[in-house]
Phi, psi and omega in degrees: 000112185247328182223132181236126178264135176232108174291131185243128173234015176073007178278168178293331180289326176288334174289323174302316181296319181296318180290323176296317179296323179297320179296319178291321182295322179297320182288329188245009179054046184260160177265141176257125174260103181273115188249123175240131180249115179285154176255061177261141179282151179298326180296321181294323183281320187266352183297142180281346180297125183298323181294322179288324176295320178296322179296319179296317179298319178301313181295322179296315179293321179298316179295320180296319179293316179297322179296313179299320179294321181294326182276000178275075183239142180302323184286353177266356181299138179072004175262152177275114181244128177244107178285137177229127179242126174250146187286333186239155180265078179242114193287338175290345177296334178300317178292323177300316178295320179299317179292319181298320184262003181055049180285157183257336188204143170249131176245126182229146172267150180211140174267353182078162177221165179203163174064218186303315182298321181297321184285314191261342180240309182077171180259163176300324180298318178302318182296322178292316180302320181297326185264340189288135176260356175244165180302144177239123176262123182250123178243143183254333189232176176299126184284112178282311178222148173248035176266099181270076182288326183229117183241133174261121179251114179283129186215140175258001177058032174271170178298325181294336183277353184295312182299307179298327178296316179298316179298318179294319179300315180294315183295313184286337172294319176298323181277357179074029183258153174264127184264124175249118181270136181231134174245131181259117179270122183256149175291154178111203187292337181273359183296139178234141181286167179300319179297315179299319181291320181298319177296315182296315181294318179301315178297319181297311183292323178296321180289315185282315187256337186080005179203182181244029183298330182270005184301324182291346179257017177262134183228144175245134175230153177252132178201175183271345174214152180297316182301310182294323178297319180293313181296319179295317181294317180300321179293315180296323184280347183069041184289154176263343186201146172249130177245137180220152174269148180225145177278343183066039181294146180228165174063219184296326179299320179291319184297314186275329183262335180073181179217115180299321180299319179290322177299316180293317179298325179288321193254349181279137173282337179281157169300146181233136176239130181254144177235130184285133175282000000 
């Protein structure tokens, strides 16, 4: 892990993310890319009117000063911090910056959302998760420790899950974490017997790992929803982090099909890390 991106909006939740990133950066000698996206209109920046250009310059300087003050934290001392300011608040830009700088991880703070707002507006964190092609770590609270000793990875053991599983295995091995894979068996037509699941898991691990070394860390749970099954298992297991794969659905596909990873990121009290399928 060499570069960690932290989107900053000056809220307490983005400060939680910054402190979490600092803890990871200290352990892995990584650089933090602190990203702030201004909400300036294109008209204000490109207008030929001198007064509007002066207003844009004023806001840019004001944001830069506020940004520098925000980054003046004791826990950032001796860390390499690179401030990045973008003029517009376009959340797919976070992924663009990640690709440009070859970043390894995005860390974001989130207060979560629920009900009407969750369906029709969503949170900024959700928007980043949908576009990100690298793992996104979502934290809700002040980070006490960033020692992820026990990680629950939600998996359906399909072919599509192989890539995120391999990425998660490599990352958490670097972090010194033990990965526990969990499959949630639901009642109804999708229910699978123990024998069916054992065949599916064996094929999955042989394809992904080339062996069955992780078989002892595979768990099956029964519940009424995938989200609740994952959250209940993580609580029972005493997990430090929940990891999930995401399709990054957008637009109507996201509205009608939803995203389990976003639901978990919204409702879990534990940190959540998403891996793109």
